[in-house]
C-alpha positions as CSV (number, residue, x, y, z in Angstrom):
1,M,128.1,-18.4,37.5
2,S,125.0,-16.0,36.9
3,D,124.9,-13.4,34.4
4,P,125.1,-9.9,36.1
5,R,121.9,-8.1,36.1
6,P,121.4,-5.5,33.2
7,S,121.7,-1.9,34.4
8,R,118.6,0.2,34.7
9,T,118.5,3.1,32.4
10,R,118.4,6.3,34.4
11,D,116.5,9.4,33.7
12,C,118.9,12.3,34.4
13,R,118.5,15.9,33.8
14,S,120.2,19.1,35.0
15,Q,119.0,21.4,37.4
16,R,120.3,24.8,38.2
17,E,120.9,25.7,41.8
18,Y,120.2,29.2,43.3
19,R,120.9,30.5,46.8
20,V,118.3,33.2,48.1
21,T,120.4,36.6,49.0
22,G,117.3,38.2,50.6
23,K,113.9,37.2,52.3
24,G,111.3,37.3,49.7
25,Q,107.9,35.4,48.7
26,I,107.1,32.8,46.6
27,W,103.9,33.2,43.8
28,D,101.9,30.8,42.1
29,V,101.0,31.0,38.5
30,D,98.0,33.0,39.1
31,G,99.9,35.8,41.3
32,Q,98.9,34.6,44.7
33,Q,101.5,34.4,47.3
34,V,102.2,30.6,48.7
35,G,105.2,30.7,50.6
36,E,108.5,32.9,51.9
37,V,111.7,32.2,51.1
38,A,114.7,33.1,54.0
39,S,118.2,34.3,53.1
40,G,120.6,31.6,52.6
41,T,118.2,29.2,51.4
42,L,118.7,26.9,48.1
43,F,116.2,27.3,45.2
44,F,116.1,24.7,42.6
45,R,115.1,26.0,39.2
46,Q,112.7,23.9,37.0
47,D,112.8,23.9,33.3
48,V,110.4,21.3,32.2
49,A,107.9,20.6,29.5
50,D,104.9,21.9,31.6
51,Y,106.8,24.8,33.0
52,P,104.1,27.7,33.8
53,R,104.3,30.6,31.5
54,P,107.7,32.4,31.7
55,V,108.2,35.6,33.6
56,H,111.1,38.0,32.9
57,D,112.0,39.1,36.2
58,R,111.0,35.5,38.0
59,F,112.3,32.0,38.1
60,Y,110.0,29.0,38.6
61,G,111.1,26.5,41.1
62,T,111.1,25.0,44.6
63,V,113.0,26.3,47.6
64,D,115.2,23.8,49.4
65,E,113.9,20.4,48.2
66,V,114.8,18.9,51.6
67,I,112.5,20.6,53.6
68,S,109.1,18.5,53.7
69,G,106.0,20.4,51.9
70,S,108.3,22.9,50.4
71,P,106.0,25.3,47.8
72,T,106.9,25.7,44.2
73,G,106.3,28.7,42.3
74,Y,108.1,31.9,41.3
75,V,110.7,33.9,43.1
76,L,112.3,37.2,41.8
77,R,115.6,36.9,40.2
78,K,117.2,39.6,42.0
79,K,117.0,37.6,44.9
80,L,118.8,34.9,43.6
81,E,122.6,34.1,43.1
82,Y,123.5,31.4,40.7
83,V,125.4,28.4,42.5
84,A,125.9,25.3,40.3
85,T,124.2,23.3,37.5
86,V,124.1,19.6,39.1
87,E,122.9,16.6,37.3
88,V,119.6,14.7,39.1
89,C,119.0,11.3,38.3
90,A,116.0,9.2,39.1
């Protein structure tokens, strides 16, 4: 009988999901528009060590990660409605 393989250590973190409540823009750290968001799209907020400087009226993150090439940037908080906090493991 063989020994069971040791389980790999999983790298997990919490991530907050928001739903976009109205069409808007995505801005980079320099204030340049890098994309647009549509109402109903999911926005995944990022809180990581290399997070760009906080802005009081915006959250930084990625729009709908399942869409290839989704831009990462700032979206106005007033256009976002909190959905849930989920655990993401690599």
